C-alpha positions as CSV (number, residue, x, y, z in Angstrom):
1,M,2.9,26.2,-23.5
2,E,1.0,27.1,-20.3
3,K,2.3,25.4,-17.2
4,L,0.0,22.9,-15.7
5,N,-0.9,23.7,-12.1
6,F,-2.8,21.1,-10.1
7,I,-2.1,22.5,-6.6
8,K,-4.9,24.4,-4.8
9,N,-4.6,25.6,-1.2
10,G,-1.4,23.5,-0.8
11,V,-3.1,20.3,-1.9
12,S,-2.7,18.6,-5.3
13,R,-6.0,18.3,-7.2
14,L,-6.1,16.1,-10.3
15,P,-9.0,16.0,-12.7
16,P,-11.3,13.0,-12.6
17,G,-9.7,10.0,-14.3
18,F,-6.1,11.1,-13.9
19,R,-3.6,9.3,-11.7
20,F,-0.1,10.4,-10.6
21,Q,2.0,7.3,-10.5
22,P,5.6,8.2,-11.3
23,T,8.6,5.9,-11.1
24,D,11.6,6.4,-8.8
25,G,13.6,7.7,-11.7
26,E,10.9,10.2,-12.8
27,L,10.6,11.5,-9.2
28,V,14.3,12.1,-8.9
29,F,15.3,13.4,-12.3
30,Q,12.1,15.0,-13.6
31,Y,10.9,16.6,-10.3
32,L,13.5,16.7,-7.6
33,K,16.4,17.7,-9.8
34,C,14.3,20.3,-11.5
35,K,13.1,21.7,-8.2
36,I,16.7,21.9,-6.8
37,F,18.2,23.6,-10.0
38,S,15.1,25.8,-10.5
39,F,14.2,24.2,-13.8
40,P,10.6,24.1,-15.0
41,L,8.7,21.2,-13.6
42,P,6.6,18.9,-15.9
43,A,3.6,19.9,-13.9
44,S,2.9,21.7,-10.6
45,I,1.5,18.7,-8.8
46,I,3.7,18.3,-5.7
47,P,3.1,20.8,-2.9
48,E,5.8,22.2,-0.7
49,I,5.5,21.3,3.0
50,N,7.7,20.4,5.9
51,V,6.6,16.8,6.4
52,C,7.9,16.5,10.0
53,N,5.7,19.4,11.1
54,Y,2.7,17.0,10.7
55,D,1.8,13.5,11.8
56,P,1.3,11.3,8.8
57,W,-2.5,11.2,9.2
58,D,-2.7,15.0,9.5
59,L,-0.8,15.7,6.2
60,P,-2.7,17.7,3.6
61,G,-4.6,15.8,1.1
62,N,-7.0,12.8,1.1
63,C,-5.8,10.0,3.5
64,D,-7.8,7.6,1.3
65,Q,-5.4,8.1,-1.5
66,Q,-2.8,5.4,-1.8
67,E,0.2,7.7,-2.0
68,R,0.8,11.4,-1.4
69,Y,3.8,13.4,-2.5
70,F,5.5,16.5,-1.0
71,F,8.6,18.6,-1.5
72,S,10.1,19.0,2.0
73,S,12.9,21.3,3.0
74,K,15.9,19.9,4.9
75,E,15.5,20.9,8.5
76,A,18.6,20.1,10.5
77,K,18.1,18.4,13.8
78,Y,21.1,20.1,15.3
79,R,22.6,23.5,14.4
80,N,26.0,22.2,13.5
81,G,24.9,18.9,11.9
82,N,23.4,17.6,8.7
83,R,21.1,15.1,10.3
84,M,17.5,15.9,9.5
85,N,14.8,16.4,12.1
86,R,12.3,13.6,11.9
87,T,10.3,14.2,15.1
88,T,6.6,15.1,14.8
89,N,3.9,15.9,17.5
90,C,3.0,12.3,18.2
91,G,6.0,10.3,17.2
92,Y,9.0,10.1,14.9
93,W,10.2,8.7,11.6
94,K,12.9,6.0,11.8
95,A,15.0,4.8,8.9
96,T,14.9,1.1,8.1
97,G,16.6,-1.2,5.5
98,K,19.3,-0.1,3.0
99,D,19.2,3.0,0.8
100,K,18.3,2.4,-2.8
101,K,20.5,3.9,-5.5
102,I,18.7,5.5,-8.5
103,S,20.8,6.4,-11.5
104,S,20.3,7.8,-15.0
105,S,22.3,7.4,-18.1
106,T,21.9,11.1,-19.0
107,C,23.1,12.4,-15.6
108,N,26.7,11.6,-15.2
109,G,27.9,11.9,-11.6
110,I,24.4,12.7,-10.2
111,V,22.4,9.9,-8.7
112,G,19.3,9.7,-6.5
113,I,19.0,7.9,-3.1
114,R,15.8,6.5,-1.7
115,K,15.6,6.1,2.0
116,T,12.8,4.1,3.6
117,L,11.4,5.3,7.0
118,V,8.7,3.9,9.2
119,F,6.6,6.0,11.6
120,Y,6.6,5.2,15.3
121,E,4.1,6.7,17.8
122,G,5.5,7.8,21.1
123,K,9.0,8.9,22.1
124,S,12.2,7.4,20.9
125,P,13.4,4.7,21.4
126,N,10.3,3.2,23.0
127,G,7.8,4.1,20.2
128,S,5.2,1.9,18.8
129,R,5.6,0.9,15.2
130,T,2.8,1.8,12.8
131,H,2.0,1.0,9.2
132,W,2.9,4.5,7.9
133,V,5.8,4.4,5.4
134,L,7.9,7.3,4.0
135,H,10.1,7.1,0.9
136,E,12.5,10.0,1.0
137,Y,14.3,10.9,-2.3
138,R,17.6,12.8,-2.2
139,L,19.9,14.1,-5.0
140,V,23.6,13.5,-4.5
141,S,26.8,13.9,-6.6
142,V,29.3,11.1,-6.6
143,E,33.0,11.9,-7.3
144,T,35.7,9.3,-7.6
145,S,38.9,9.9,-5.6
146,A,41.9,10.7,-7.7
147,C,44.1,8.6,-5.3
148,N,41.8,5.6,-5.0
149,S,39.4,4.7,-7.8
150,N,37.4,2.4,-5.5
151,Q,36.7,5.3,-3.1
152,N,33.8,7.6,-3.9
153,H,32.8,10.9,-2.2
154,V,29.1,11.5,-1.9
155,N,27.9,15.0,-1.5
156,E,24.2,16.0,-1.1
157,I,22.8,18.6,-3.5
158,G,20.3,21.2,-2.7
159,D,18.0,22.0,0.2
160,W,15.0,19.9,-0.8
161,V,14.0,16.2,-0.6
162,L,11.0,14.6,-2.2
163,C,8.7,12.5,0.0
164,R,6.2,9.8,-0.8
165,V,3.9,9.0,2.1
166,F,1.6,6.0,2.2
167,M,0.1,3.4,4.6
168,K,1.3,-0.2,4.1
169,K,-1.7,-2.5,4.0
170,R,-1.7,-5.5,6.3
171,S,-2.3,-8.9,4.8
172,I,-4.7,-11.2,6.4
173,E,-2.1,-14.0,6.3
174,S,0.3,-11.9,8.5
175,D,-2.4,-11.7,11.2
176,G,-2.3,-15.1,12.8
177,S,-5.2,-14.6,15.2
178,T,-7.5,-13.3,12.5
179,T,-6.5,-16.2,10.2
180,H,-7.0,-18.7,13.0
181,M,-10.4,-17.4,13.9
182,H,-11.3,-17.3,10.2
183,R,-10.3,-20.9,9.8
184,Q,-12.3,-21.9,12.9
185,N,-15.4,-20.2,11.5
186,T,-15.1,-21.8,8.2
187,V,-14.6,-25.4,9.4
188,R,-17.4,-27.5,8.1
189,A,-18.8,-30.7,9.6
190,P,-17.6,-33.9,7.8
191,P,-20.1,-35.3,5.3
192,R,-22.3,-38.1,6.5
193,M,-21.7,-41.4,4.8
194,F,-24.6,-43.8,4.2
195,D,-23.9,-47.5,3.8
196,F,-26.4,-48.6,1.2
197,M,-25.3,-52.2,1.5
198,M,-26.4,-52.3,5.1
199,V,-29.7,-50.7,4.1
200,S,-30.2,-53.3,1.4
201,K,-29.2,-56.1,3.8
202,T,-31.6,-54.8,6.4
203,D,-34.4,-54.6,3.8
204,S,-33.6,-58.1,2.6
205,S,-33.6,-59.5,6.1
206,T,-36.8,-57.7,6.9
207,S,-38.4,-59.0,3.7
208,S,-37.1,-62.5,4.4
209,S,-38.4,-62.4,7.9
210,C,-41.8,-61.2,6.6
211,S,-41.9,-64.0,4.0
212,S,-40.9,-66.5,6.7
213,S,-43.7,-65.4,8.9
214,S,-46.1,-65.6,6.1
215,N,-44.9,-69.1,5.3
216,I,-45.3,-70.0,8.9
217,R,-48.9,-68.7,8.8
218,E,-49.6,-70.7,5.7
219,V,-48.2,-73.9,7.2
220,S,-50.1,-73.3,10.4
221,S,-53.3,-72.8,8.4
222,N,-52.6,-75.9,6.4
223,A,-52.0,-77.9,9.5
224,S,-55.2,-76.8,11.1
225,D,-57.0,-77.6,7.9
226,H,-55.5,-81.0,7.9
227,E,-56.5,-81.6,11.5
228,E,-60.0,-80.5,10.7
229,T,-60.1,-82.8,7.7
230,S,-58.8,-85.7,9.6
231,G,-61.3,-85.1,12.3
232,Y,-64.1,-85.1,9.9
233,A,-62.8,-88.4,8.5
234,D,-62.9,-90.0,11.9
235,L,-66.5,-89.0,12.3
């Protein structure tokens, strides 16, 4: 079977309609493990690049994509240490939270670890936190101590890690100022209430006053007629 290759000029290119959305277990045991042990990959879709040589917005690929994946070599920060170099041109990646353990029933003694890192602009430790997030997957072997069954030795395997880079979307609810302004702009005036009883009372009082005035006119005209009649009688 011909190997599928979706990498062109160091960037993954999928045909229209295809999406690459692997699980944590698939990334560790189907891609990272095969990469480290030189096994055939399911598909050539993850390019090789040193992630820390780029700022997250300058990484190859389309920034509009929700997630981008890279095989990155382990570049030691110090010559005699195992700590990775996480410094870029404009900032640095900083680990946050607890590592997640990824295990498989078919890989005895080999597990994956997912580290979560956040990108900070500026120099450590006074950098400014951004919304760029990096999930770094590592392959390790776990061996139980012969003297103490509760003590495990963790050894990293290989010279590669698998990175998933994406930008965390801000929710409108987390931005208090935006929410407050939005609420202010959407406040509506209270509905106007009409008291139809008062209108009817006003109409009735107006009609009664009109009828009273008409009655007064009738009485006045009758009185004048009576006066004229009486005057004619006297004559």
